[in-house]
C-alpha positions in Angstrom: -14.8 138.7 -15.1 -14.1 135.2 -14.0 -17.8 134.5 -13.5 -18.5 135.5 -17.1 -16.0 133.0 -18.4 -17.4 130.3 -16.2 -21.0 131.0 -17.3 -19.9 130.6 -20.9 -18.4 127.2 -20.3 -20.0 124.4 -22.4 -21.5 121.6 -20.4 -19.3 118.5 -20.6 -16.3 120.5 -21.9 -14.0 119.3 -19.1 -15.0 115.7 -19.8 -14.2 116.1 -23.5 -10.9 117.6 -22.8 -10.2 114.9 -20.3 -11.1 112.2 -22.9 -8.6 113.9 -25.3 -5.9 113.8 -22.7 -6.6 110.1 -22.1 -6.3 109.4 -25.9 -3.0 111.3 -26.3 -1.6 109.5 -23.2 -2.7 106.1 -24.6 -1.2 106.9 -28.0 2.1 107.7 -26.3 1.9 104.3 -24.7 2.0 105.8 -21.2 0.2 104.9 -18.0 -1.2 107.7 -15.9 1.7 107.0 -13.5 4.3 107.4 -16.2 2.8 110.6 -17.5 2.7 111.9 -13.9 6.4 111.1 -13.5 7.6 112.9 -16.7 5.2 115.8 -16.5 5.5 116.6 -12.8 1.8 116.3 -12.1 0.5 113.9 -9.5 -1.1 110.7 -10.8 -4.4 111.7 -9.1 -4.2 115.0 -11.0 -3.8 113.2 -14.3 -6.7 110.9 -13.3 -8.9 113.9 -12.3 -8.1 115.6 -15.6 -9.0 112.6 -17.7 -12.4 112.1 -16.1 -13.3 115.8 -16.1 -13.2 116.3 -12.4 -10.4 118.9 -12.8 -10.4 121.8 -15.4 -7.2 121.8 -17.5 -5.4 125.0 -18.2 -3.9 125.8 -21.6 -0.4 125.6 -20.0 -1.2 122.2 -18.5 -2.4 120.9 -21.8 0.8 122.2 -23.4 2.9 120.3 -20.8 0.9 117.1 -21.4 1.2 117.4 -25.2 5.0 118.0 -24.9 5.6 114.9 -22.7 3.4 112.7 -24.9 5.0 114.1 -28.1 1.6 115.2 -29.4 1.0 118.3 -31.6 -0.6 121.0 -29.4 -2.1 122.7 -32.4 -3.9 119.6 -33.6 -5.0 118.8 -30.0 -6.4 122.3 -29.6 -8.2 122.2 -32.9 -9.8 118.9 -32.1 -10.9 120.2 -28.7 -12.3 123.4 -30.2 -14.2 121.3 -32.8 -15.7 119.0 -30.2 -16.7 121.8 -27.8 -18.2 123.9 -30.6 -20.2 120.9 -31.8 -21.7 120.4 -28.4 -22.5 124.0 -28.0 -24.7 123.8 -31.2 -27.0 121.1 -29.9 
């Protein structure tokens, strides 16, 4: 089951989600270090998420949106739009 999900991943999806995380962090006026402090993630984890080296779970995205005061629904819709657009190329 896990392999099927991985095979259906869109190339570059992790980088797109990471870029979105960087945007919401920047909009909140936070450094990676500050976001790490308030969210409980390590600063390296935030960095790895932002550059797409680490896949972000839905729960992690929810935590990041909460601590940056961003609307999770809007964030998810934007991510779905971006990943769907790439999948159509």
